[in-house]
C-alpha positions as a printed Julia matrix, in Angstrom:
79×3 Matrix{Float64}:
 -19.04   50.63   16.84
 -15.1    51.88   16.98
 -13.0    51.89   14.17
 -10.1    49.91   15.95
 -12.44   47.51   17.62
 -13.42   46.44   13.67
 -10.06   46.26   12.35
  -8.9    44.38   15.17
 -11.59   42.05   14.19
 -10.81   41.61   10.8
  -7.01   41.09   11.85
  -8.12   38.18   13.91
 -10.32   37.0    11.15
  -7.69   37.01    8.26
  -5.21   34.76   11.02
  -7.98   32.42   11.66
  -8.26   31.83    7.84
  -4.75   31.65    7.49
  -4.06   29.02    9.67
  -7.46   27.11    8.32
  -5.59   28.09    4.94
  -1.83   26.41    6.09
  -4.04   23.46    7.74
  -5.87   22.17    4.57
  -2.62   22.83    2.47
  -0.3    20.35    5.51
  -3.68   17.61    5.41
  -3.59   18.15    0.92
   0.7    17.5     1.77
  -0.06   14.68    4.32
  -3.31   13.2     1.87
  -1.09   13.03   -0.7
   1.84   11.12    0.71
  -0.45    8.66    2.09
  -1.83    7.9    -1.61
   1.85    7.65   -2.46
   2.13    5.13    0.03
  -1.04    3.04   -0.63
   0.38    2.53   -4.27
   3.52    1.62   -3.18
   1.88   -0.8    -0.86
  -0.16   -1.86   -3.47
   2.5    -2.71   -5.41
   4.68   -4.46   -3.04
   1.01   -6.97   -2.2
   1.06   -7.94   -5.78
   4.52   -8.72   -6.38
   4.15  -10.54   -3.33
   0.9   -12.59   -4.96
   2.56  -13.35   -7.86
   6.51  -14.58   -6.38
   3.5   -16.55   -4.32
   1.91  -18.07   -7.22
   5.11  -18.84   -8.82
   6.08  -21.09   -5.57
   3.2   -22.61   -5.92
   3.61  -23.72   -9.45
   7.3   -24.13   -8.82
   6.14  -26.66   -5.62
   3.34  -28.62   -7.74
   5.71  -29.38  -10.54
   8.1   -30.71   -7.9
   5.63  -32.84   -6.63
   4.53  -34.16   -9.77
   8.64  -34.99  -10.35
   8.93  -37.19   -7.39
   5.33  -38.4    -7.77
   6.97  -39.9   -11.36
  10.17  -41.5    -9.34
   8.3   -43.01   -6.52
   6.07  -44.64   -9.15
   8.76  -45.61  -11.46
  10.62  -46.81   -8.09
   7.57  -48.72   -7.02
   7.53  -50.16  -10.64
  10.69  -51.48  -10.55
  10.49  -52.9    -7.17
   7.41  -54.67   -8.63
   8.95  -55.88  -11.11
């Protein structure tokens, strides 16, 4: 084999390996960004779940007070 041919093949292999490494690094960066986004979204969901639970508790409290007032009105009207 000709030395120039072998050197050219090694050069091509090195270029391909460099592209693969760059690709891997880009994928790792994208993966890291997606993991961070997932963490933020999970925190956002947790906050919304807590807000929904607080709303449900507040709604139950209001319903209870309204029922109590209606019961008092019924007592007054029955008297």
